[in-house]
C-alpha distance (Angstrom), angle and dihedral (degrees) to the residues before:
residue distance angle dihedral
X1 . . .
X2 3.80 . .
X3 3.79 118.6 .
X4 3.79 122.7 175.9
X5 3.82 112.6 -147.3
X6 3.80 113.0 -108.1
X7 3.80 97.0 -156.1
X8 3.80 125.0 34.8
X9 3.81 129.1 -179.4
X10 3.80 109.2 -148.7
X11 3.82 110.2 -162.2
X12 3.83 115.8 -162.6
X13 3.79 127.3 158.4
X14 3.78 98.4 -152.3
X15 3.80 116.1 50.5
X16 3.80 90.4 -168.4
X17 3.80 88.7 57.9
X18 3.80 89.3 49.9
X19 3.79 92.6 54.3
X20 3.80 94.2 44.5
X21 3.81 98.1 42.9
X22 3.83 111.3 21.0
X23 3.76 112.1 17.0
X24 3.82 97.0 94.8
X25 3.79 91.0 45.3
X26 3.82 91.9 52.0
X27 3.80 91.1 42.9
X28 3.80 90.6 56.8
X29 3.81 93.3 41.8
X30 3.81 89.6 52.9
X31 3.82 87.9 63.0
X32 3.80 86.9 68.9
X33 3.81 87.7 70.5
X34 3.80 92.5 -98.0
X35 3.79 113.7 144.5
X36 3.81 110.5 -144.7
X37 3.78 125.9 -160.9
X38 3.80 108.3 -165.2
X39 3.80 109.3 -152.0
X40 3.78 115.1 -164.1
X41 3.79 148.7 134.3
X42 3.79 113.1 -97.5
X43 3.79 141.2 162.6
X44 3.78 126.0 -162.4
X45 3.78 130.0 24.7
X46 3.80 109.5 -6.2
X47 3.82 119.4 -128.9
X48 3.79 118.0 -105.2
X49 3.77 119.8 -97.6
X50 3.79 115.1 -112.1
X51 3.76 135.3 -162.5
X52 3.83 105.5 -62.0
X53 3.83 91.8 -5.7
X54 3.79 120.7 89.6
X55 3.79 132.1 161.0
X56 3.78 132.5 -131.6
X57 3.81 120.2 -176.3
X58 3.79 128.9 -151.4
X59 3.79 133.9 -177.3
X60 3.80 99.7 -97.2
X61 3.77 127.0 119.9
X62 3.78 138.4 156.1
X63 3.79 89.5 -106.6
X64 3.81 97.4 51.4
X65 3.80 100.0 33.3
X66 3.81 108.2 129.0
X67 3.79 141.1 123.2
X68 3.82 95.6 -78.6
X69 3.80 92.1 45.1
X70 3.81 89.9 46.6
X71 3.81 92.5 53.0
X72 3.82 93.9 47.9
X73 3.77 93.7 48.4
X74 3.80 92.2 43.3
X75 3.80 88.7 58.0
X76 3.82 90.8 48.8
X77 3.79 92.9 47.9
X78 3.80 92.3 44.1
X79 3.80 90.4 56.6
X80 3.79 90.3 48.8
X81 3.81 91.4 50.7
X82 3.80 91.2 52.3
X83 3.80 91.6 45.9
X84 3.80 99.1 48.2
X85 3.81 99.0 28.1
X86 3.85 101.4 -148.1
X87 3.80 120.7 -158.9
X88 3.79 92.3 -138.3
X89 3.81 137.4 17.5
X90 3.80 111.1 -147.2
X91 3.82 112.6 -169.7
X92 3.81 123.4 -175.8
X93 3.85 123.0 -152.0
X94 3.79 131.3 -0.6
X95 3.82 99.9 -72.1
X96 3.78 93.2 48.0
X97 3.79 90.6 46.6
X98 3.81 92.3 53.0
X99 3.81 91.0 48.7
X100 3.80 94.2 46.3
X101 3.80 92.9 46.8
X102 3.81 94.4 49.6
X103 3.81 90.7 47.8
X104 3.79 93.5 48.0
X105 3.79 98.3 37.5
X106 3.82 96.1 106.7
X107 3.81 97.2 28.3
X108 3.79 99.7 58.3
X109 3.79 103.0 -148.4
X110 3.79 114.2 165.4
X111 3.79 109.3 -95.7
X112 3.79 135.3 -160.6
X113 3.80 113.4 -161.2
X114 3.79 113.6 -160.5
X115 3.80 115.8 -158.2
X116 3.79 106.7 -167.9
X117 3.80 92.7 -172.9
X118 3.78 131.9 -23.4
X119 3.80 90.4 -104.7
X120 3.79 137.6 -143.8
X121 3.80 94.6 -48.1
X122 3.82 88.9 65.5
X123 3.81 94.5 48.1
X124 3.79 121.7 92.5
X125 3.80 116.7 -131.2
X126 3.79 134.8 -167.3
X127 3.81 93.9 -121.0
X128 3.82 111.9 91.2
X129 3.80 93.5 -152.2
X130 3.79 92.5 48.5
X131 3.78 90.5 49.0
X132 3.81 91.3 51.8
X133 3.80 91.1 49.3
X134 3.81 94.2 47.7
X135 3.81 90.8 44.3
X136 3.81 89.2 58.3
X137 3.81 91.5 48.3
X138 3.80 90.4 46.8
X139 3.81 91.9 51.1
X140 3.82 92.1 50.2
X141 3.82 93.4 45.4
X142 3.80 93.4 49.8
X143 3.81 91.2 48.0
X144 3.82 90.3 52.8
X145 3.79 91.4 49.2
X146 3.80 93.6 47.3
X147 3.80 96.2 44.8
X148 3.79 103.4 35.6
X149 3.80 114.1 11.7
X150 3.74 98.1 70.2
X151 3.77 140.2 74.0
X152 3.77 138.8 75.0
X153 3.78 115.7 -11.1
X154 3.83 94.6 17.0
X155 3.82 117.8 123.5
X156 3.79 133.9 171.8
X157 3.78 130.2 -141.3
X158 3.80 116.5 -160.4
X159 3.79 131.3 -179.4
X160 3.79 99.9 -145.9
X161 3.79 139.0 26.6
X162 3.80 93.7 -117.6
X163 3.81 92.3 63.4
X164 3.80 91.2 44.2
X165 3.81 90.7 53.4
X166 3.81 91.1 46.5
X167 3.83 92.4 55.3
X168 3.80 90.3 46.5
X169 3.83 91.6 49.8
X170 3.83 88.8 51.6
X171 3.84 90.3 51.2
X172 3.79 90.5 -119.7
X173 3.81 97.8 117.1
X174 3.78 139.2 7.6
X175 3.79 140.8 -159.5
X176 3.81 91.8 -84.0
X177 3.81 98.2 55.5
X178 3.81 104.4 33.0
X179 3.78 131.8 77.5
X180 3.80 135.8 -176.5
X181 3.79 123.5 -138.4
X182 3.83 111.0 170.2
X183 3.78 103.0 -136.8
X184 3.78 134.4 -39.2
X185 3.78 98.9 -87.8
X186 3.79 131.4 -115.8
X187 3.77 128.7 -96.1
X188 3.80 116.1 -111.3
X189 3.80 93.8 -107.9
X190 3.80 90.4 66.7
X191 3.80 94.6 66.6
X192 3.81 116.1 95.0
X193 3.80 120.6 171.8
X194 3.81 114.3 -134.5
X195 3.80 119.0 -81.6
X196 3.78 110.1 -168.5
X197 3.80 112.8 -144.1
X198 3.78 130.8 160.7
X199 3.79 107.9 -97.4
X200 3.77 116.2 -139.0
X201 3.80 91.9 -170.1
X202 3.79 123.4 26.1
X203 3.79 103.8 -135.3
X204 3.80 125.1 -162.9
X205 3.80 116.4 -168.1
X206 3.78 134.2 -172.0
X207 3.81 122.4 -161.7
X208 3.81 117.4 -167.4
X209 3.76 145.1 101.5
X210 3.79 110.4 -69.4
X211 3.80 96.6 -101.2
X212 3.78 134.0 135.2
X213 3.79 92.9 -129.6
X214 3.80 90.5 56.9
X215 3.80 87.9 64.4
X216 3.80 95.5 -113.0
X217 3.82 93.9 144.5
X218 3.81 91.0 47.9
X219 3.80 90.4 52.5
X220 3.80 91.8 52.0
X221 3.80 95.3 44.6
X222 3.82 92.5 47.3
X223 3.81 89.4 48.4
X224 3.80 90.2 58.6
X225 3.82 90.0 51.7
X226 3.81 92.1 51.2
X227 3.79 92.4 48.4
X228 3.80 90.2 59.9
X229 3.81 88.2 67.1
X230 3.80 101.0 25.9
X231 3.82 107.1 30.8
X232 3.81 91.5 170.9
X233 3.82 91.8 66.2
X234 3.79 122.4 105.1
X235 3.80 131.5 -144.7
X236 3.81 123.9 -166.0
X237 3.80 128.4 -176.9
X238 3.81 119.2 -158.3
X239 3.78 125.6 -173.1
X240 3.77 148.4 88.3
X241 3.79 127.7 -85.7
X242 3.80 114.2 -112.2
X243 3.79 106.3 -162.2
X244 3.83 93.0 170.4
X245 3.81 89.4 66.3
X246 3.83 117.4 90.9
X247 3.82 89.2 -134.8
X248 3.79 95.3 51.9
X249 3.80 123.7 139.5
X250 3.78 118.1 -142.0
X251 3.78 123.9 -132.1
X252 3.81 89.7 -115.1
X253 3.80 92.7 53.4
X254 3.79 92.4 46.6
X255 3.79 91.8 50.8
X256 3.82 91.3 64.3
X257 3.81 91.1 69.0
X258 3.80 99.1 45.5
X259 3.80 129.4 101.6
X260 3.83 137.4 155.6
X261 3.83 88.2 -77.9
X262 3.81 96.4 39.8
X263 3.79 109.0 55.6
X264 3.77 138.5 175.1
X265 3.80 108.4 -145.4
X266 3.81 99.8 -177.7
X267 3.77 129.1 -128.2
X268 3.79 113.1 -22.1
X269 3.80 120.9 -162.7
X270 3.81 96.1 -170.2
X271 3.78 97.7 55.3
X272 3.79 93.0 158.4
X273 3.80 90.8 70.3
X274 3.81 90.4 50.1
X275 3.80 91.9 48.9
X276 3.80 92.0 49.8
X277 3.81 91.0 51.5
X278 3.81 92.8 49.7
X279 3.79 132.5 81.5
X280 3.81 101.9 -144.1
X281 3.82 134.1 7.8
X282 3.81 115.3 -139.7
X283 3.80 128.2 -162.2
X284 3.84 114.0 169.1
X285 3.83 92.0 175.7
X286 3.80 125.1 162.4
X287 3.81 94.4 -140.4
X288 3.81 138.2 0.4
X289 3.79 138.8 170.9
X290 3.80 98.3 -138.1
X291 3.78 107.7 -37.7
X292 3.79 112.1 -121.7
X293 3.78 94.2 -166.8
X294 3.82 89.8 57.9
X295 3.80 89.0 51.6
X296 3.80 90.2 49.5
X297 3.78 93.2 47.4
X298 3.80 92.9 54.0
X299 3.80 91.8 44.8
X300 3.81 86.1 56.8
X301 3.82 89.2 51.4
X302 3.79 93.9 -109.8
X303 3.81 121.6 142.6
X304 3.78 114.4 -128.7
X305 3.78 139.3 -148.1
X306 3.78 115.3 -155.2
X307 3.81 144.2 152.5
X308 3.78 122.7 -78.2
X309 3.82 92.7 -118.5
X310 3.81 138.1 112.3
X311 3.78 111.4 -72.5
X312 3.80 93.5 25.8
X313 3.80 104.4 50.9
X314 3.81 88.1 47.2
X315 3.82 91.7 60.6
X316 3.80 100.9 52.4
X317 3.79 140.3 44.8
X318 3.79 106.4 -123.8
X319 3.82 114.3 -123.5
X320 3.79 89.8 5.3
X321 3.81 109.0 62.2
X322 3.79 94.8 13.2
X323 3.78 144.8 -43.8
X324 3.78 133.1 -68.6
X325 3.80 116.7 -145.1
X326 3.77 134.3 -166.7
X327 3.83 110.0 -92.5
X328 3.82 114.9 -101.0
X329 3.82 91.4 4.8
X330 3.81 108.8 129.1
X331 3.81 93.3 -179.9
X332 3.79 92.0 56.5
X333 3.80 90.9 44.4
X334 3.82 92.6 50.5
X335 3.81 90.9 47.0
X336 3.81 91.8 54.2
X337 3.80 91.2 48.0
X338 3.79 89.8 52.1
X339 3.81 90.5 48.6
X340 3.81 89.2 56.5
X341 3.80 91.6 52.1
X342 3.81 96.3 45.2
X343 3.82 100.8 49.4
X344 3.81 110.6 53.9
X345 3.82 93.3 170.9
X346 3.79 91.9 54.3
X347 3.80 89.8 45.5
X348 3.83 90.2 56.2
X349 3.81 91.0 50.5
X350 3.80 91.1 49.2
X351 3.79 90.1 51.1
X352 3.81 93.8 53.9
X353 3.80 92.4 42.3
X354 3.81 90.7 50.7
X355 3.80 92.2 54.3
X356 3.81 93.6 46.9
X357 3.81 91.9 47.4
X358 3.80 91.8 50.6
X359 3.79 93.4 45.4
X360 3.80 91.0 52.8
X361 3.80 98.6 43.4
X362 3.80 113.5 20.2
X363 3.80 108.3 54.0
X364 3.79 118.1 128.1
X365 3.82 88.6 -128.8
X366 3.81 90.0 62.8
X367 3.81 91.6 48.7
X368 3.81 91.1 48.1
X369 3.80 92.3 52.3
X370 3.81 91.4 49.3
X371 3.81 91.2 49.6
X372 3.80 92.1 49.1
X373 3.79 89.5 52.6
X374 3.81 92.0 50.5
X375 3.82 91.9 46.0
X376 3.82 89.0 50.9
X377 3.80 93.1 50.6
X378 3.79 92.7 49.9
X379 3.79 99.9 44.2
X380 3.82 92.2 42.5
X381 3.82 92.2 59.8
């Protein structure tokens, strides 16, 4: 018997992330008569409640997240769970999962924990000190998962098979309580069929937080290599600094790699316009869940160049919608950029293939249907 939950608590730490990555999914899911309460940290003017989507704010942020803060907010959330009695608690990312689990520990509501990528603490870095720090965080996180985030009514939602296998290898999840949904889908307005125009300047763009494990340095170094052969090319980096992250890059460090042809253009809210004006989207990341920007790039008919890692390789078709490159290999990255510039016929084929691949696989309707099926399986048990 299939039963869709009527009331869902969606726990997310970053409301901006919710609006950029999950809002359209939740908006469409709410049309299935599911009432969502979005629980998040937020400062400023709160967003308006909508039909079947309301917001509740708690005192949790990336800057203040700690044991004391976790306990206080767990008590607050626990009271809210008892008061509103949701059918399902849906928590997104590690911090939200820890909060939701602590709050629900003695209540026992069915919970779906979405891991959108294992995160920086599971990514190896060149810096010895950074690796020691992340190793400590990784050890603590895995202990919490193994000791507390398990048991009856606990389910996991992953975005790629690599992360699912990792959790299984760590004895955190198994085939009976974990599901894979590749991404959250894209709204219809994001899809743009290819329009072939002669490009005066071949422009490579990268859109990500300014972090080492996103491959920002590799993008900038490879750009310099390409410019030696194709000085008319252009390279633009978009994204916000994230100084709370152990793999952050400072403004001063970033500045060393910039030039008139290699620019940092800051955080850009309307990334679709930037993608449409570009030639190729590049993401040489070390680890992803299921990269949204690669979905968006292909929906805009743009070929992509990205790392051959979980969460990136799953999004593209190598040598058809773009190129995979060896992680942290600037020579390979530069070579693939040059290949894009040199072969205009192949570029046009990649562009059309990218659009068709996105149209077939990345619609929000497809993601909604997959979520409904997972919700049904969980609440029917």
